[in-house]
C-alpha positions in Angstrom: 265.1 147.8 146.1 268.2 148.3 144.1 269.1 151.2 141.7 271.9 151.9 139.3 273.8 155.2 139.5 273.0 155.8 135.8 269.9 154.9 133.9 270.0 153.0 130.5 268.9 156.2 128.8 271.8 158.1 130.3 274.3 155.3 129.6 273.5 155.7 125.9 274.4 159.4 125.8 277.4 160.6 123.9 279.6 161.7 125.5 279.0 159.4 128.6 277.6 161.6 131.4 280.2 160.6 134.0 284.0 160.9 134.2 286.6 160.1 136.8 288.5 162.7 138.8 292.1 161.7 139.7 293.9 162.9 142.8 296.1 165.2 140.8 293.0 167.2 139.8 292.8 165.9 136.3 289.9 163.9 134.9 289.6 161.0 132.4 287.0 159.2 130.5 285.7 155.9 132.0 286.6 152.5 130.7 284.0 149.7 130.0 284.4 148.2 133.5 283.8 151.5 135.2 280.7 152.2 133.1 279.4 148.7 133.9 280.0 149.5 137.6 277.9 152.7 137.4 275.2 150.9 135.5 275.0 148.0 138.1 272.0 148.2 140.5 272.9 148.6 144.1 270.9 148.9 147.3 271.2 152.5 148.6 272.9 151.2 151.8 275.4 148.9 150.0 278.9 149.9 150.9 280.2 148.6 147.5 278.1 151.1 145.5 280.1 153.8 143.5 281.1 157.0 145.2 279.7 159.9 143.2 281.2 163.3 143.9 278.7 166.1 144.6 281.1 168.7 143.2 284.6 168.8 141.7 286.1 169.9 145.1 284.2 167.2 147.1 286.5 164.9 149.0 286.2 161.2 149.9 285.8 160.1 153.5 289.6 159.7 153.6 290.2 163.3 152.3 291.1 162.3 148.7 289.9 164.1 145.6 289.3 161.1 143.3 285.9 159.7 142.3 283.2 159.6 139.7 281.4 162.9 138.9 278.8 164.0 136.4 280.5 165.6 133.4 278.4 168.7 133.7 280.0 169.4 137.1 283.5 169.7 135.7 285.1 173.2 135.8 284.3 175.0 132.5 286.8 174.5 129.7 288.7 171.7 131.4 289.9 169.1 128.9 290.6 165.4 129.7 294.0 164.9 131.3 294.4 168.6 132.0 295.1 169.5 135.7 293.2 172.2 137.5 294.5 174.5 140.2 292.9 174.0 143.6 290.5 176.7 144.7 291.6 178.7 147.8 290.1 177.2 150.9 287.9 180.3 151.5 286.2 179.7 148.1 285.1 176.1 148.9 281.9 177.1 150.7 
């Protein structure tokens, strides 16, 4: 069975419920291709499915910050393109 990362109901929300975190700690809105990718059904074990960050500080398997994240998990008050300061390592847990 295949599932999209985002349902059709969520996809119609304004603003779109997902954004993309860049490695420089900024975020940006998604383009149409990225939205389509999140809305595409994938098998849970498919390695091509989108990587969705659990939290803003979550890292990819290769220790990078970038990835899709739910908008509601962004740091409070952060604006698109604005760069955040990293949390001290002792505050990550």
